[in-house]
N, C-alpha and C positions, 0 to 999 in steps of 0.2 A: 503494500500502500504505499503511495508516494502525497500520497494527497493533501498535505501539509507542509513546513516548509522543509526546504530541500534538506533529506538527511546524511547526505553528502556531505554538505554544509556543515553539518554540525557534527559531526565525525572528525571533516579533516578542521575547521575550524571554527571551537564552543567556544573560546574565548570574544572572540569578534562578534556572534551570536550575543554571548554573553551581555556583551557593550551596548549591544544594538537594544535588544528587547529594556533591559535597566530603562532607557531614556524614554522608553513607556511606564514605566516605574512597573515593571512587570520583574517579577522575582528569575533573579541568575540562577536559581539552582534547580527552574524547571528543562533548563538542558542539562545538566547532570542526572537529574531523575529521568529525560531519557534517553540519556546514554548510557547508565546500567540497564534499565529496561531493553536497550538495544541488543545489548552484549547478551544479556536472556536469550532472546527473542534467536538472535543470529547464532549460537551457540548450539539451542534446541534443533533448530534449522538443519546448520550443518551434522548433529549426530543423525535425526533424521534420511536426508539424503544417504548418510552413509548407511544406516538398515537396508536404504532400499536398494541401495548396488549390490550390497551383500547378497541381498533378496536374490536379484536377478542372476547372479551366479549360484546362487544354490540351485536357483530351476534350469540354469543352462548345465548343470552338472547331476540334475536330476537327485539331488538330497534333498528328498521327503520330509525326512524331521527336521533337519536345518532350516531348510524352506518355513515348518509350522513356527519352530522357536522364532523367531526372525521376524514373521506373523504377527505374532504378538508384543514382539519390541515395538514393532512399526506403530500399530494402535496405541499403546502408552508414550509414545514418542507425539503419534499426532495430536493426542489431547496434551501431551507440555508445549507443545509449538502453539496450540489454539491459546492457551492459558498463560502465554509469553506475548503472544501478539495482541493479545486485549489491554494489556497493560502494558506494553508496548504504543498502544496508538492512545490507550486513557492518556498519556504521560504528553504525547506526541502532540495532540489537539490542543493541548492549552501553550503550547508556545507561540504565541502573537508576531505576525507579518514585523523583523526586524527594518530600522526605517533607513532610509541614505544614508552615508555616512553626512552630508552637508545640513540634515536636519538638526534644527535646536536643541540642543536638553533639553534645560527648563524646568522647574520646578510644580509649573500650574498652568494654565489658559492668560496666567497675568503674566509671562515669561515668552507668549506671542509677540512676533515681531511685526512693525508696520512697516512695508513696503513701498508704497507708495499714498499717496491721498488725490484721488482725483473727482474735478466738476468743485463749482462753483458754492459754497451755502449759501441757501437763498435770506436776503435782509424782508425782516416785514418791519413796517411802521405800528406794528401792534406785538403785544404779547401772541404768540403761537401755541395754538391748543392742541393736546395731543387727541390721536386719531378717534380713540374712544368717545371722545367729546363731539367729536365734528361728525363722525357716522351714525353715532345714537340720535344728533338731533337732526338726523335728515334721512334717520328710518332705516340704515344700508347694515345697522350691524345690530340684533336682537340676542343678547347672552340672557336676558332676564327668561325671557320663554323658551330660552333651551335650555336652562336651569330645570326648568322645570317638567321638562320633555326628559332630557336625559341627565342630567347633574350638573357639575361645574366643570369649566375647562368645555365646553360647546359653546358654539354658537349658528344663528341662522342670519348667513348673506342674505341680505333683500337689494330691487329694483336695479339701481344702474353700476354698485357694487358687485353684484353677480357679471354683469356686460363686462365691467372693464376687467374683470377677471378670466371672460374669456375672449379679451381685446389682446389679452396680456398674452393667449394660449396660442393665437393667429396670429401677432406679429412673430413670435417665438416661431411658429413653423411656417412661415415666407422666409424666414431667415434663413434657417439649416435646412432646408428644403431647395436652395439657390446656391450650386456650385460657384456660381460669381463671386456671390454673396461672403463665403467661408473662404475663398482664394481670397479675398481684400481684407479680408479681417487677419488671416494668416501671413497675409504680405505686410501689411502695417505694425505687426507684431515682430517681425524679421523674422519668419517661422515656413521652414519647408516640409512642410505637410502638405498631403494628400489631398484636395479640396470634396474626394468623395462624400456625399450628403446622407444625412440621420434618415433612417427608415420610421416613420411612427408607428408606437405600436401602446394599444390599451391593455393593459399584463393582468394577470388575477391580481386579486388583494386577500386572497389566501391561500396559501402555499402550505407544501407539508413540512415536514421536521425537518428530514435530509436537506430539503431544498433550504432551509434558514439557515442551517449547523451551517453548510455546504459556503455562505458567505460570510463567512466566521466572524458572526454578534453575541453568538450563543454564550462562549468561553467568560466575555464579560461584557456586561451592558444588557445580558438576557431578561435582567429586571425590565427593563423599557418596551418590551414585547407582549402583546395579548396574544394568551395562546386559547385557544378553543377545546379545552379537555375532553370532551364527550369524543371530537370528531378527530384529537391530536394534529388540529390545521393551525396556525398562524397566519393572524393579520402584518400585514406588512406595515415595515415603519417608511420606506421611501419606495421609489418602483424599483429600483436596483437591484432590490431583493430580489424580485421574482424576472426581472430579467436579466440578470447573470444566468442564473440554472436553464435559461429556454436552452442551452447548447451543452447541459452537464452530459458528460460521457461520449463527446464529440469529437471528431477529427474535422476541423474547419480547411477548407478550401485555401493556400496561402493569396487567391487570386484575390476569393471575397475580401480581402485585410484591404484598409481597416474594414471592420465591423460593425457600421455606428447605428447607436438606435437612439429615439429621443420619448420618451414613454410618459403618458399623464394614469394618475390614479390617486384614491384616495387614500390618506397613510394614517396610522394609528400608533399613535404612543404614550403609554404611561406616566410619562413625565416624571417617574421615580426621580424621586431626590428635589424636587422642585418647589416644595410645598410653602404655599405663601410668595413665590415668585411668580409673578406677573400675573396672576389670578383675574385679571379683569382682559376682556377685549377679544382679542385674536392671535396673540402675539407666542404663546405658548398655549397652546389645547390639544385635547387628545385624539380630535379627528381635523384632518387638512386636508388639502388640493396640492402637487405637487408634479410638475412638472420636472423629470429628469433627462439628461444625456449620458448615455454609457457607452464605451469604444473596446472593442475587440481588437488586439494589434500583436502586430511584434515583438519581441521582446526590445531589439535594439530601438525601436521607432517611439517608445511607450513615454517615455521623458518628453519628445517634444510634443507630442499626443496631448498631455497632462497639459503643457504651457498652452495648448491649444483651446483646451476647452474652459481654461480659466481666462483666453482672449476672446472667446464665444461671451462667455457668461458678461464681462468687462462692455462687451459692445453693447448688449441689450442695456444693462444701464448706464451706458452713455446716451443712446438714442435715446433712452426716457427723460434724460435730464437730472438724473437722481445721483446727489455727491455721494462717494462710497470711498472707504479706502480697504487697500488689500492687505490680508494677516498672512505673513509665514507661521505654520502652526509647529510650535515646540512636540519635540517627544512624547514630555505628558499628556498634551491633550491631542493625543493623535492615539482614534480607535485599533483596535487588533489588528484588521487588514491593513491595512495604510499604511504605505512605506514611507508620503509625502502627503500632504495634505495642503490648500488655500483655502481663505474664507475670504468675502467681500464683507463687511460690513457698511448696509445705510446709514448715511444721516439724518437722522429722526430730527428736527428742530424742535418736537411738541413737548420732547421726553422731559424728565425731569423739570416740570413744573416753568416750562419754557425755557430750560437753558440748552435743550438739545444732549443727546450723545446717540455714538455709531452703535447699530445693533444687525448682527447678524443676518444676511437674506440670501447666501450662496457658499456654496461649498463645491473643491473637486480635488478627488483623492487619486493617486496611483498608487492601486493595491498590486501591481506584480501579477506575481504568478502563485500569490498564498490563495487567493481565492481558486484560480486555474484547476492546482494540484487538489484540492479539497473534492472541488466538482468533477474533474477529471475532461480537462478540459484541452483538447492541444489545436495543433495545427501542422500542417504537412509541410517541412521545408526542404532544402537541397539535403541534409543530414539526417531527414527521417523525420517521426512525429515530434514537436516540443509543446510544453506547456505554455500557452498563450498566456501575454497582460491583458488585466480588466482594468479599466479605469471610470467612474463615475464623475459625474459633475450638475450641479441646481442648475435648471435653467429657470423655474420660476415656480415661487410656494408661492403663499400666499401673504408673506412678508413685505413682497415689492407693494401691494395697494395698500399697506400700512403705509410707507414710503411716500408713496404718491400722494394720499389725504395730506400728510402732515408736511410734506416738501409742495406743494401747490393749491393750500390751502389759501382762503382769501378772507378779507377782512370785515365779509357777511356770513364765514361760517359756510360757505360755497367751497366746491373742488375745482379746479382747471385742470383740465385734463391735457395729460402730456400730446408736445405734437400729433406724435409717432403713432398715438392710439385712436384719435378724433375721428378717423374715415374709418375706423371700425361701428363708431359710437353713434356717428353722424350729429356729433355735439363738440361743442368746444367747454362745459361747463356742467360741471354736476350740483345740483342741489338749487 
């Protein structure tokens, strides 16, 4: 079984792997646990193979008694190998994907580094309001009735806010379905990548345990996932969790690469550990909609593809006219699958009583071959079948709606619609 961190790397360079996962605040002893279990498994496997060779010899020499004795030993060793393999896999699956060497070490999300600030923050001749006050006054968000129906951290989105969300989707699909636009984004970012377009997909939101486990979110962070116990099925927290397993157990043709998808799904998160935080509005909810980009690509091209996904995210934000900054995520703030991650945080001028603050709207991660190994997804190369690299990137969630409301608010309590979206709504203002 090879469907986790490369066993060869773990055996040949354990100290490097220990150093890497320590950046993620994972226990380096996980590597030692695996190596001990791996040694037991390899030893038992070698003994079993030796018995089988002896069996063949006994059969060729027609030594019936010796064959019976060896058959008994083989059965015992098969059980031993099975037990050793379970122990090996149990320790193996706990090891997160080591980050790239250049990833910042850090102790928490406070150590994430701002790479750049983009866009001009709006100047108001009035004290800016937060989005909840504006949207509720316009009848665009109703959390009180949602609480009555579903409980806390749910909301009804209504009227033009719904139309605005679908306008974001139309804008996105036009962007990633145009090879000409993608080529321009790549050129402007100084990247030499394919201009191949993204395939739209509406994925299932309920997935099997093996699919969720294959994506690598259950060992650490599993408390965020909703599980339907009766069916042993899981609700996705992001489209990538059902897009990635689409090709599990497959060998992709190199001619198809890069294979790019853009998915839309309703997502579900427990928001464990966020008690008391962002309890009003739609910034941190149990259910939300999200457009997600996903790429399958050759290993040598994945770092450029990662930069490309970020460039697309930045293009979308620039076209909307929303000020933002880009964060380089430190090791301590990386999830198990990611080898590197960048976030975009939008400027929300109405937060903190009108002082404003940055809040996350996008992220993009390169999971290298970590998820591909767990899902057994390969591609045909000149040197045979190899594990592919998998990447994901937020296109839009509902958080950019918050940024639009706050950055484009008027003194009269209305919302100007970003110019790029006006054609989809047929108006220039909400309210």
